[in-house]
N, CA, C and O atoms as a DFTB+ gen file, in Angstrom:
344 C
 N C O
     1  1      -3.381      73.890     -36.851
     2  2      -1.987      74.239     -36.701
     3  2      -1.206      73.681     -37.888
     4  3      -1.375      72.513     -38.238
     5  1      -0.343      74.505     -38.522
     6  2       0.422      74.096     -39.692
     7  2       1.688      73.364     -39.316
     8  3       2.102      73.341     -38.157
     9  1       2.281      72.775     -40.309
    10  2       3.548      72.081     -40.127
    11  2       4.677      73.073     -40.387
    12  3       4.673      73.787     -41.389
    13  1       5.625      73.106     -39.488
    14  2       6.788      73.981     -39.642
    15  2       7.962      73.120     -40.068
    16  3       8.342      72.181     -39.368
    17  1       8.529      73.441     -41.212
    18  2       9.695      72.721     -41.692
    19  2      10.945      73.529     -41.373
    20  3      11.023      74.723     -41.661
    21  1      11.899      72.869     -40.784
    22  2      13.162      73.527     -40.471
    23  2      14.215      72.938     -41.400
    24  3      14.490      71.738     -41.384
    25  1      14.791      73.813     -42.205
    26  2      15.815      73.369     -43.131
    27  2      17.158      73.307     -42.418
    28  3      17.571      74.263     -41.762
    29  1      17.825      72.185     -42.551
    30  2      19.150      72.072     -41.962
    31  2      20.172      72.587     -42.962
    32  3      20.276      72.078     -44.079
    33  1      20.913      73.584     -42.559
    34  2      21.942      74.139     -43.426
    35  2      23.189      73.283     -43.273
    36  3      23.683      73.076     -42.165
    37  1      23.686      72.792     -44.390
    38  2      24.844      71.915     -44.365
    39  2      26.118      72.673     -44.030
    40  3      26.940      72.209     -43.240
    41  1      26.278      73.854     -44.643
    42  2      27.514      74.599     -44.425
    43  2      27.263      76.082     -44.623
    44  3      26.763      76.502     -45.667
    45  1      27.605      76.862     -43.633
    46  2      27.525      78.321     -43.724
    47  2      28.878      78.888     -43.310
    48  3      29.433      78.542     -42.267
    49  1      29.389      79.773     -44.165
    50  2      30.662      80.436     -43.893
    51  2      30.477      81.919     -44.142
    52  3      29.835      82.316     -45.114
    53  1      31.041      82.743     -43.260
    54  2      31.018      84.182     -43.477
    55  2      32.457      84.692     -43.453
    56  3      33.211      84.456     -42.508
    57  1      32.806      85.394     -44.516
    58  2      34.121      86.020     -44.627
    59  2      33.978      87.454     -44.124
    60  3      33.096      88.188     -44.570
    61  1      34.837      87.846     -43.206
    62  2      34.693      89.127     -42.525
    63  2      36.033      89.850     -42.413
    64  3      37.084      89.345     -42.809
    65  1      35.943      91.055     -41.856
    66  2      37.122      91.766     -41.367
    67  2      36.702      92.457     -40.066
    68  3      35.519      92.731     -39.864
    69  1      37.659      92.735     -39.191
    70  2      37.313      93.259     -37.864
    71  2      36.663      94.641     -37.860
    72  3      35.987      94.993     -36.894
    73  1      36.852      95.425     -38.909
    74  2      36.317      96.797     -38.910
    75  2      35.065      96.942     -39.765
    76  3      34.651      98.063     -40.063
    77  1      34.462      95.839     -40.160
    78  2      33.320      95.854     -41.080
    79  2      31.992      95.836     -40.316
    80  3      31.631      94.805     -39.748
    81  1      31.257      96.955     -40.292
    82  2      29.983      96.977     -39.567
    83  2      28.925      96.079     -40.218
    84  3      28.065      95.544     -39.518
    85  1      28.971      95.906     -41.534
    86  2      27.998      95.036     -42.196
    87  2      28.273      93.565     -41.882
    88  3      27.358      92.742     -41.884
    89  1      29.534      93.243     -41.615
    90  2      29.879      91.886     -41.173
    91  2      29.229      91.598     -39.825
    92  3      28.681      90.518     -39.605
    93  1      29.297      92.581     -38.925
    94  2      28.670      92.425     -37.610
    95  2      27.158      92.245     -37.740
    96  3      26.566      91.418     -37.047
    97  1      26.540      93.016     -38.624
    98  2      25.097      92.879     -38.850
    99  2      24.763      91.488     -39.395
   100  3      23.804      90.853     -38.955
   101  1      25.555      91.031     -40.345
   102  2      25.309      89.716     -40.942
   103  2      25.467      88.602     -39.913
   104  3      24.648      87.685     -39.863
   105  1      26.513      88.674     -39.092
   106  2      26.721      87.651     -38.059
   107  2      25.583      87.664     -37.052
   108  3      25.094      86.606     -36.656
   109  1      25.156      88.844     -36.636
   110  2      24.030      88.949     -35.697
   111  2      22.763      88.351     -36.299
   112  3      22.021      87.638     -35.624
   113  1      22.523      88.648     -37.574
   114  2      21.345      88.112     -38.260
   115  2      21.382      86.588     -38.290
   116  3      20.388      85.935     -37.975
   117  1      22.529      86.019     -38.671
   118  2      22.648      84.567     -38.738
   119  2      22.455      83.928     -37.364
   120  3      21.784      82.903     -37.243
   121  1      23.036      84.525     -36.341
   122  2      22.850      84.001     -34.976
   123  2      21.383      84.068     -34.564
   124  3      20.849      83.122     -33.985
   125  1      20.740      85.187     -34.867
   126  2      19.321      85.374     -34.541
   127  2      18.459      84.294     -35.204
   128  3      17.464      83.848     -34.632
   129  1      18.847      83.883     -36.405
   130  2      18.103      82.860     -37.152
   131  2      18.525      81.445     -36.775
   132  3      17.981      80.474     -37.300
   133  1      19.488      81.325     -35.869
   134  2      19.928      80.003     -35.418
   135  2      20.828      79.283     -36.404
   136  3      20.901      78.054     -36.396
   137  1      21.514      80.033     -37.250
   138  2      22.401      79.439     -38.251
   139  2      23.809      79.361     -37.677
   140  3      24.407      80.379     -37.326
   141  1      24.330      78.145     -37.587
   142  2      25.723      77.972     -37.191
   143  2      26.603      78.288     -38.394
   144  3      26.296      77.895     -39.519
   145  1      27.689      78.995     -38.151
   146  2      28.556      79.367     -39.266
   147  2      30.008      79.380     -38.838
   148  3      30.338      79.516     -37.660
   149  1      30.864      79.232     -39.837
   150  2      32.294      79.387     -39.643
   151  2      32.653      80.792     -40.090
   152  3      32.234      81.229     -41.162
   153  1      33.418      81.496     -39.286
   154  2      33.858      82.843     -39.642
   155  2      35.308      82.805     -40.089
   156  3      36.154      82.187     -39.442
   157  1      35.588      83.473     -41.203
   158  2      36.952      83.574     -41.703
   159  2      37.290      85.047     -41.883
   160  3      36.635      85.756     -42.647
   161  1      38.313      85.497     -41.176
   162  2      38.770      86.888     -41.221
   163  2      39.771      87.039     -42.355
   164  3      40.862      86.471     -42.302
   165  1      39.408      87.799     -43.379
   166  2      40.283      87.924     -44.549
   167  2      41.540      88.753     -44.270
   168  3      42.482      88.723     -45.062
   169  1      41.568      89.483     -43.172
   170  2      42.783      90.245     -42.844
   171  2      43.835      89.361     -42.197
   172  3      45.031      89.584     -42.382
   173  1      43.402      88.355     -41.436
   174  2      44.332      87.465     -40.747
   175  2      44.629      86.188     -41.517
   176  3      45.606      85.498     -41.224
   177  1      43.803      85.873     -42.491
   178  2      43.876      84.574     -43.158
   179  2      44.022      84.780     -44.669
   180  3      43.043      85.052     -45.364
   181  1      45.245      84.647     -45.164
   182  2      45.518      84.848     -46.590
   183  2      44.727      83.873     -47.458
   184  3      44.249      84.246     -48.529
   185  1      44.588      82.646     -47.012
   186  2      43.819      81.652     -47.766
   187  2      42.343      82.071     -47.879
   188  3      41.727      81.899     -48.931
   189  1      41.786      82.617     -46.801
   190  2      40.400      83.102     -46.826
   191  2      40.265      84.272     -47.800
   192  3      39.278      84.361     -48.530
   193  1      41.242      85.160     -47.814
   194  2      41.225      86.295     -48.739
   195  2      41.227      85.809     -50.189
   196  3      40.489      86.326     -51.027
   197  1      42.056      84.818     -50.471
   198  2      42.102      84.249     -51.822
   199  2      40.783      83.555     -52.173
   200  3      40.318      83.623     -53.311
   201  1      40.196      82.897     -51.194
   202  2      38.916      82.220     -51.422
   203  2      37.826      83.225     -51.795
   204  3      37.039      82.980     -52.709
   205  1      37.782      84.355     -51.089
   206  2      36.814      85.408     -51.413
   207  2      37.052      85.936     -52.825
   208  3      36.104      86.122     -53.588
   209  1      38.292      86.172     -53.169
   210  2      38.615      86.661     -54.517
   211  2      38.207      85.644     -55.585
   212  3      37.706      86.022     -56.644
   213  1      38.421      84.357     -55.308
   214  2      38.011      83.317     -56.261
   215  2      36.489      83.248     -56.391
   216  3      35.968      83.058     -57.489
   217  1      35.779      83.401     -55.273
   218  2      34.316      83.309     -55.277
   219  2      33.649      84.511     -55.932
   220  3      32.642      84.371     -56.626
   221  1      34.227      85.706     -55.706
   222  2      33.522      86.936     -56.084
   223  2      34.275      87.825     -57.060
   224  3      33.677      88.719     -57.660
   225  1      35.568      87.603     -57.232
   226  2      36.360      88.482     -58.079
   227  2      36.722      89.786     -57.406
   228  3      37.225      90.702     -58.056
   229  1      36.476      89.883     -56.122
   230  2      36.790      91.095     -55.357
   231  2      37.230      90.700     -53.954
   232  3      37.277      89.514     -53.625
   233  1      37.552      91.689     -53.127
   234  2      37.953      91.364     -51.759
   235  2      37.146      92.125     -50.713
   236  3      37.622      92.337     -49.598
   237  1      35.933      92.536     -51.062
   238  2      35.057      93.188     -50.098
   239  2      34.335      92.162     -49.241
   240  3      34.134      91.020     -49.655
   241  1      33.954      92.572     -48.067
   242  2      33.224      91.710     -47.136
   243  2      32.001      92.459     -46.611
   244  3      31.968      93.687     -46.692
   245  1      31.015      91.779     -46.086
   246  2      30.950      90.340     -45.889
   247  2      30.631      89.591     -47.174
   248  3      29.950      90.093     -48.068
   249  1      31.144      88.388     -47.226
   250  2      30.751      87.409     -48.234
   251  2      30.258      86.211     -47.444
   252  3      30.952      85.702     -46.564
   253  1      29.051      85.766     -47.768
   254  2      28.430      84.691     -47.007
   255  2      28.116      83.551     -47.962
   256  3      27.499      83.751     -49.008
   257  1      28.547      82.361     -47.590
   258  2      28.260      81.160     -48.358
   259  2      27.310      80.295     -47.535
   260  3      27.625      79.908     -46.410
   261  1      26.151      79.997     -48.103
   262  2      25.189      79.115     -47.455
   263  2      24.926      77.963     -48.410
   264  3      24.294      78.127     -49.453
   265  1      25.423      76.800     -48.032
   266  2      25.289      75.597     -48.865
   267  2      25.710      75.855     -50.307
   268  3      25.093      75.350     -51.245
   269  1      26.775      76.656     -50.475
   270  2      27.304      76.904     -51.811
   271  2      26.735      78.123     -52.513
   272  3      27.289      78.571     -53.517
   273  1      25.633      78.670     -52.001
   274  2      25.096      79.916     -52.565
   275  2      25.858      81.082     -51.952
   276  3      26.043      81.135     -50.736
   277  1      26.303      82.018     -52.789
   278  2      27.136      83.130     -52.333
   279  2      26.325      84.415     -52.280
   280  3      25.612      84.763     -53.221
   281  1      26.455      85.116     -51.149
   282  2      25.826      86.428     -50.966
   283  2      26.949      87.416     -50.691
   284  3      27.720      87.247     -49.747
   285  1      27.033      88.445     -51.519
   286  2      28.033      89.495     -51.322
   287  2      27.341      90.666     -50.641
   288  3      26.348      91.189     -51.146
   289  1      27.871      91.076     -49.487
   290  2      27.250      92.142     -48.713
   291  2      26.181      91.581     -47.789
   292  3      25.887      90.385     -47.809
   293  1      25.610      92.452     -46.989
   294  2      24.553      92.039     -46.065
   295  2      23.212      92.272     -46.740
   296  3      22.639      93.358     -46.653
   297  1      22.724      91.246     -47.409
   298  2      21.445      91.297     -48.099
   299  2      20.467      90.448     -47.291
   300  3      20.347      89.242     -47.507
   301  1      19.781      91.087     -46.373
   302  2      18.907      90.382     -45.428
   303  2      17.827      89.572     -46.140
   304  3      17.542      88.440     -45.748
   305  1      17.230      90.141     -47.178
   306  2      16.164      89.447     -47.901
   307  2      16.679      88.174     -48.566
   308  3      16.043      87.124     -48.481
   309  1      17.823      88.268     -49.223
   310  2      18.395      87.101     -49.879
   311  2      18.822      86.053     -48.860
   312  3      18.583      84.862     -49.056
   313  1      19.450      86.488     -47.777
   314  2      19.849      85.542     -46.729
   315  2      18.633      84.817     -46.163
   316  3      18.652      83.599     -45.990
   317  1      17.593      85.562     -45.880
   318  2      16.358      84.974     -45.352
   319  2      15.823      83.908     -46.314
   320  3      15.411      82.832     -45.880
   321  1      15.827      84.199     -47.604
   322  2      15.298      83.236     -48.579
   323  2      16.179      81.981     -48.636
   324  3      15.659      80.874     -48.778
   325  1      17.498      82.137     -48.526
   326  2      18.375      80.972     -48.544
   327  2      18.231      80.123     -47.288
   328  3      18.355      78.900     -47.339
   329  1      17.973      80.770     -46.178
   330  2      17.831      80.050     -44.910
   331  2      16.519      79.287     -44.845
   332  3      16.459      78.197     -44.277
   333  1      15.462      79.859     -45.429
   334  2      14.125      79.276     -45.268
   335  2      13.641      78.490     -46.475
   336  3      12.555      77.913     -46.426
   337  1      14.420      78.447     -47.570
   338  2      13.929      77.739     -48.752
   339  2      13.820      76.248     -48.465
   340  3      14.610      75.680     -47.710
   341  1      12.830      75.637     -49.081
   342  2      12.580      74.196     -48.859
   343  2      13.252      73.369     -49.918
   344  3      13.154      72.142     -49.896
């Protein structure tokens, strides 16, 4: 039997909007993987909108920050690698 290492994610944030289907997919994926995250709605939160623009130069969502690594859009492969990297 092998050793399973579980990486503790220090900080995960997802920037969303209520009408974004890819945001819903990303949140479901993170929950499925057991990742706790803070959600920031860029439509209700001007500061969150500015943060997304500063991080990415755009205002599209989802934008996901995992321990400082930024993922624009729902990129399942990249998210998986960030969650499981040692």
